[in-house]
KEZA-771672 format. One record per residue (C-alpha): chain; y, x, z; residue in one letter; residue number from 1. Coordinates in steps of 0.02 Angstrom, whole numbers, always signed. Last residue first. Example, Ala and Ser with C-alpha at 12.3 -4.5 7.8 and 13.67 -1.06 7.14 Angstrom:
// KEZA-771672
<node><chaine>A</chaine><v>-53</v><u>+684</u><w>+357</w><residu>s</residu><num>2</num></node>
<node><chaine>A</chaine><v>-225</v><u>+615</u><w>+390</w><residu>a</residu><num>1</num></node>
//
This chain:
// KEZA-771672
<node><chaine>A</chaine><v>-717</v><u>-296</u><w>-488</w><residu>g</residu><num>69</num></node>
<node><chaine>A</chaine><v>-537</v><u>-343</u><w>-496</w><residu>f</residu><num>68</num></node>
<node><chaine>A</chaine><v>-488</v><u>-449</u><w>-346</w><residu>l</residu><num>67</num></node>
<node><chaine>A</chaine><v>-562</v><u>-348</u><w>-204</w><residu>g</residu><num>66</num></node>
<node><chaine>A</chaine><v>-395</v><u>-335</u><w>-115</w><residu>l</residu><num>65</num></node>
<node><chaine>A</chaine><v>-395</v><u>-145</u><w>-120</w><residu>a</residu><num>64</num></node>
<node><chaine>A</chaine><v>-438</v><u>-157</u><w>-305</w><residu>d</residu><num>63</num></node>
<node><chaine>A</chaine><v>-276</v><u>-249</u><w>-335</w><residu>g</residu><num>62</num></node>
<node><chaine>A</chaine><v>-174</v><u>-100</u><w>-271</w><residu>d</residu><num>61</num></node>
<node><chaine>A</chaine><v>-36</v><u>-167</u><w>-161</w><residu>i</residu><num>60</num></node>
<node><chaine>A</chaine><v>+148</v><u>-137</u><w>-197</w><residu>v</residu><num>59</num></node>
<node><chaine>A</chaine><v>+263</v><u>-214</u><w>-66</w><residu>i</residu><num>58</num></node>
<node><chaine>A</chaine><v>+436</v><u>-249</u><w>-133</w><residu>v</residu><num>57</num></node>
<node><chaine>A</chaine><v>+589</v><u>-246</u><w>-22</w><residu>t</residu><num>56</num></node>
<node><chaine>A</chaine><v>+757</v><u>-300</u><w>-88</w><residu>e</residu><num>55</num></node>
<node><chaine>A</chaine><v>+927</v><u>-228</u><w>-41</w><residu>y</residu><num>54</num></node>
<node><chaine>A</chaine><v>+1077</v><u>-342</u><w>-47</w><residu>g</residu><num>53</num></node>
<node><chaine>A</chaine><v>+1219</v><u>-246</u><w>+33</w><residu>k</residu><num>52</num></node>
<node><chaine>A</chaine><v>+1232</v><u>-375</u><w>+171</w><residu>g</residu><num>51</num></node>
<node><chaine>A</chaine><v>+1052</v><u>-339</u><w>+220</w><residu>r</residu><num>50</num></node>
<node><chaine>A</chaine><v>+1100</v><u>-156</u><w>+241</w><residu>a</residu><num>49</num></node>
<node><chaine>A</chaine><v>+1245</v><u>-202</u><w>+356</w><residu>r</residu><num>48</num></node>
<node><chaine>A</chaine><v>+1129</v><u>-313</u><w>+458</w><residu>n</residu><num>47</num></node>
<node><chaine>A</chaine><v>+1003</v><u>-172</u><w>+476</w><residu>f</residu><num>46</num></node>
<node><chaine>A</chaine><v>+1136</v><u>-45</u><w>+524</w><residu>l</residu><num>45</num></node>
<node><chaine>A</chaine><v>+1213</v><u>-162</u><w>+653</w><residu>t</residu><num>44</num></node>
<node><chaine>A</chaine><v>+1044</v><u>-206</u><w>+728</w><residu>a</residu><num>43</num></node>
<node><chaine>A</chaine><v>+995</v><u>-23</u><w>+741</w><residu>v</residu><num>42</num></node>
<node><chaine>A</chaine><v>+1165</v><u>+17</u><w>+818</w><residu>s</residu><num>41</num></node>
<node><chaine>A</chaine><v>+1136</v><u>-121</u><w>+946</w><residu>s</residu><num>40</num></node>
<node><chaine>A</chaine><v>+968</v><u>-44</u><w>+989</w><residu>e</residu><num>39</num></node>
<node><chaine>A</chaine><v>+1057</v><u>+120</u><w>+1027</w><residu>s</residu><num>38</num></node>
<node><chaine>A</chaine><v>+1024</v><u>+279</u><w>+930</w><residu>i</residu><num>37</num></node>
<node><chaine>A</chaine><v>+897</v><u>+418</u><w>+950</w><residu>r</residu><num>36</num></node>
<node><chaine>A</chaine><v>+815</v><u>+385</u><w>+780</w><residu>l</residu><num>35</num></node>
<node><chaine>A</chaine><v>+640</v><u>+366</u><w>+855</w><residu>r</residu><num>34</num></node>
<node><chaine>A</chaine><v>+702</v><u>+276</u><w>+1012</w><residu>k</residu><num>33</num></node>
<node><chaine>A</chaine><v>+812</v><u>+156</u><w>+916</w><residu>a</residu><num>32</num></node>
<node><chaine>A</chaine><v>+674</v><u>+120</u><w>+790</w><residu>i</residu><num>31</num></node>
<node><chaine>A</chaine><v>+549</v><u>+84</u><w>+928</w><residu>v</residu><num>30</num></node>
<node><chaine>A</chaine><v>+671</v><u>-33</u><w>+1017</w><residu>a</residu><num>29</num></node>
<node><chaine>A</chaine><v>+715</v><u>-125</u><w>+857</w><residu>t</residu><num>28</num></node>
<node><chaine>A</chaine><v>+531</v><u>-155</u><w>+825</w><residu>s</residu><num>27</num></node>
<node><chaine>A</chaine><v>+436</v><u>-66</u><w>+688</w><residu>a</residu><num>26</num></node>
<node><chaine>A</chaine><v>+350</v><u>-178</u><w>+559</w><residu>g</residu><num>25</num></node>
<node><chaine>A</chaine><v>+352</v><u>-71</u><w>+402</w><residu>m</residu><num>24</num></node>
<node><chaine>A</chaine><v>+504</v><u>-168</u><w>+343</w><residu>e</residu><num>23</num></node>
<node><chaine>A</chaine><v>+597</v><u>-117</u><w>+501</w><residu>k</residu><num>22</num></node>
<node><chaine>A</chaine><v>+552</v><u>+66</u><w>+480</w><residu>m</residu><num>21</num></node>
<node><chaine>A</chaine><v>+609</v><u>+71</u><w>+300</w><residu>t</residu><num>20</num></node>
<node><chaine>A</chaine><v>+766</v><u>-32</u><w>+335</w><residu>v</residu><num>19</num></node>
<node><chaine>A</chaine><v>+816</v><u>+81</u><w>+480</w><residu>v</residu><num>18</num></node>
<node><chaine>A</chaine><v>+793</v><u>+242</u><w>+383</w><residu>q</residu><num>17</num></node>
<node><chaine>A</chaine><v>+879</v><u>+173</u><w>+229</w><residu>k</residu><num>16</num></node>
<node><chaine>A</chaine><v>+1027</v><u>+116</u><w>+336</w><residu>e</residu><num>15</num></node>
<node><chaine>A</chaine><v>+1038</v><u>+293</u><w>+407</w><residu>r</residu><num>14</num></node>
<node><chaine>A</chaine><v>+1045</v><u>+370</u><w>+233</w><residu>f</residu><num>13</num></node>
<node><chaine>A</chaine><v>+1178</v><u>+245</u><w>+178</w><residu>s</residu><num>12</num></node>
<node><chaine>A</chaine><v>+1126</v><u>+101</u><w>+68</w><residu>l</residu><num>11</num></node>
<node><chaine>A</chaine><v>+1184</v><u>+53</u><w>-107</w><residu>n</residu><num>10</num></node>
<node><chaine>A</chaine><v>+1063</v><u>+176</u><w>-188</w><residu>q</residu><num>9</num></node>
<node><chaine>A</chaine><v>+925</v><u>+77</u><w>-102</w><residu>a</residu><num>8</num></node>
<node><chaine>A</chaine><v>+949</v><u>-61</u><w>-232</w><residu>h</residu><num>7</num></node>
<node><chaine>A</chaine><v>+762</v><u>-92</u><w>-226</w><residu>r</residu><num>6</num></node>
<node><chaine>A</chaine><v>+663</v><u>-32</u><w>-77</w><residu>i</residu><num>5</num></node>
<node><chaine>A</chaine><v>+482</v><u>+0</u><w>-126</w><residu>e</residu><num>4</num></node>
<node><chaine>A</chaine><v>+345</v><u>-8</u><w>+4</w><residu>i</residu><num>3</num></node>
<node><chaine>A</chaine><v>+174</v><u>+60</u><w>-41</w><residu>q</residu><num>2</num></node>
<node><chaine>A</chaine><v>+0</v><u>+0</u><w>+0</w><residu>m</residu><num>1</num></node>
//
């Protein structure tokens, strides 16, 4: 499985970090600890990124789902 963030060029480096971790299922608390920032900063960065219109696409190999063979 791969995660692709479309329109990532519109995001700052820190916003990309937060979005990537958030989209992979990390909690705000885990992200804050890992990036050494406050939970409110994580929320701000995530909301700012959402406002810039990024899209997340999950790419799953069809074979992994047992659909093609």
